[in-house]
N, C-alpha and C positions, 0 to 999 in steps of 0.2 A: 216537700221537695228535697231531694238529696243535695249534698254539698256540690257534687259534680254538676247536676242540672242547674242549680242556682248560679254557679260560677259561669256556666255557659250563657245563661240569660243575662247575667251582669256584663259579661264581655260583649255581648251583642248590643246592649244599651250604650256602653262606652264607645263602641265603633260607630253606631248610628248617630249618636249625639255629639261626639267629639269631646265631650267632657261630662262626667257624672259626679255629682256631689254625694258624699257618704250619707248625709241626712235624707236626700231624695231617694236613693237606692234602698235605704232602710225602710222607708215608708212604702215604697212600691212593692218590695219583695217580702214585706211583713216579717222582717227579722231585725235583731238589734244592730245598732251601729258597730258594736264590737265585732259581730259576725261579719258584717260587710267589710270592715277593715281587714279582717283575717282573709276574706275571699280576695280582696284586692291585692293584699301582700302575696298571696299564692299565685295570682295571675301575673303579677310583676315578676316573681321569681321564675315563672315559666317563659317570660319574655314577651307576653302578649300586650301589656299595658305599661304605662309609666305613672307612678304615684306622684301627685302634686298636692299642694296644700288644699285640704278639704275634700279631695276626691281623686279622680284619675282621668288620664287621657290615653287615647290609642298610641302605641309606640310609633306608628306611622306618622302621626301628627307631629311628634317631636323630630322624627327623622327628616321630614320634609319641611320642618321649620315653619309651620303655620303659626302666625303670631296674632295676638289680640289686635283688634282694629285700632285701638289707641296708639299702639306702637307703629302700625303700618302708616298711620297718618303722617308721622314724622319723616318717613323715608321718601325721597324723591317728591317732596311736596310741590315744588314748582312745576314739575312734569305733570303731576296729577291735576293741578289747577288748570294747566294748559289744555289737557285732555278734556277736562270738564267743560271749559268754554267752547271748544271746538265741537264736542258732542252735542251740547245744548243747541248749537246753531242748526242742527239737523232736524229740529222739531218745529212744526208750525201749529198754529191754533187749530183746535179740533182733533188733534192726534190723540190716540191712546198709546200708552207707553208701559213697557215693563222695565223696571230699574233694579238691577241685581244688587247683591250685597258687596261690601268691601270699601276700602278707602278711596279707590278711583271712582266707583259709583257714587260715593258720597260727594265727591267733587262735582260730578255731573248734576246731582240733586241741588247743590248750592247754586250752580250756574243756571239751572232751569228756574229755580225760585226767583233769581235776580232778574230774569227776563220779564219785565212788567208788561211787555207787549203781548205775551201769550195769554190766551184764555180758552176756556172749555177743554182743558187738558185732563185726561184721566191717567193717573199713574198707579200701576199695580206694583207692589214691591214685597219681597220677603225679608226686608231689612228694617229693623226697628229704628236704627239711627237714620236711615234714608227717609222714613215716614216723618220723623220729627223735623228733619231738615227742610222738608217740603211744607211744613205746617204754615209757614208765613205766606205761602202762595194760595192758601184756601181763602175765599171760595172760587178764585179763578181756576184752581186745580181741584179735582176730586181725587183723594188719595185712598187707595184700597190696600189693606195689608192682608196678605195670605195667612191662613191659619197654619198650625204645625207645632213642632217641638222646638223650643228655643235652644240655640247653640250659643253659649256665652262668649266664645272667642270673637265671633264676628257679629254678635247680636242678630243672628239670622234665624229664620224659621224654616225647618225642613219637615220631611214626612212625619206622620202619615197624611195630614190634611191638606198640605199645600199642593200636592200633586193632583188631587181630585178637583180642587178649585181651578188650577191652571188648565186642566183638560176641558173645562167648560168656557174658557175664554179664548179670544183671538185678538191680539193687540196689533197695532200698526207697526210699532218699532220696539225691538227688545235690545236693551243695552246689557251686555253680558261681560263680566270680568272673568279673570282666570289667573292661574299661577304659572302656566307654561304654554308656549306657542312654538310648535315645530312644524315646518312645512310638510314633512313626511309623516310624522306621527300624530299630528293634529293638535287640538286645543285641549288642555288638561287642567285639573284642579287637585289640590292636595286632599280635599275632604270628599269622601264618597257620597254622603247624603246631599251635599250642596251640588256636586256634579250631576246628580240625578235630577234635581230641580232645574238646573241649567238645560239639560237635555229636554225636559218637558217644555221649557220655554221656547226652545228652537222649534218644537212641533206646534206651538200655540201662538206664533207670531208671523207676520208677513215679511218684515225686514229685520235682519240680524246684524247688529253692530257690536263688534268686539272692542272693548276698551281696556288697554293695558299699557304700562310704560315699557320702555325698551329692555329693561332688565329681565322681562319674561321671555324674550326671544331666545330660542335655542334650548329652552328648558322643557323637560318632559316629567310630568308628575303622575300621581297614582290614578286619579279618576278621570276617565275619558269623557269630555264634553261633546266633541264631534270633530270631523275633519276641518281643516282650515278653510276649505272650499265651501263649507256650510254658511260662511259669513259673507254678507254683501260688502261690508265696510269694516276697516280696522283703523281705529283712532289711537294714535300713539304719540309719544314725545320722548326726548332724550337722545342719546347717541345710538344710532341704529346702523346696522350694516346694509349698504345699498343692495348687495346681492340677495339678502333674505327678503327685503321688501320687493325686489324685482320678481322673485319667485312667487310671492303672494299675489302680486299683480297678474302674473301669468295664469294663476288659478281663477282669475275673475274677481279678485277682492280689490275694492277701491281702498287705497291707503291714504289716510290723512295724517300728515306729520304736523302736529300742532306747534305753534310758536310759543316759546316760553317767555 
C-alpha cells in the first residue's frame, strides 16, 4: 500500500471512530508505529486531523468541542438529573426501550434503574456506560448492547455492526440525545457515526423522545439526525426560550420542561 493510500485509509478510520490510537492503527494497517506517527503528522499538517496523546481525532471533533463523557457529566448536572427523572416516568412495565449514549442518557439510565416498580423492561443501548448503569436493575431489566466499533470519548459503539442489529429491532420508545436542536435545521450531532446510529434508531422505534438540556437549543452541528418534527416528545431542563418551545409545540412535539 502506498503512503497516499495508507493515509487515506487512516483518515477514514479517524473520522469514523472519532479517535484512533497509534498502536491500533499500526496493528490494523500492518506498519510500524513510527510510520503511523509520520502519517498522522502529515494528515495534521494538511489540516485533516488533530494529534492528541497516543493518537488522533478528527479536526471537526475539536472544532465542535465534543468532550469525553466524564467531562460532560459535570456540566448542567442538575438539569440532566431532572431530565433523567422526567424521561424515566414515560416508561411502563413491559416496554422495550432504546437508550442512546451521552451524559443525559446516563441520567435516564440511573432513573430507570431506580424505579423498582418497573419489570419486564428490555433496554437496547450502544453505550457501555449506559449498560453498566442498568446492571443493578437486572433481572427486572434485560439489557442488550449493540455491537460495533468502540468510540472512547463517549464509550459508544458505532458501525459497522450496530446498524445491522438495529435494523432487525423495533422498540417501543427511543431516547435520543444530541448536540444541537434548531427548529428549522433540525436535530444534529457532532459525530457522524453516532448521528448515523441515531438515524437508524428513528427508523427502528415507535415513539421518539429527544433528551437534551436547554444549552443545545439554537445550535446546529455537523451530523444531521433528523427534523425536529421527527420527535414525539422533547424532555429538557434549564433556562429555555418560550418562543423556541412554542415553535416546537406547533410542529407537534410534546415539550416536557423538567423541574430541577
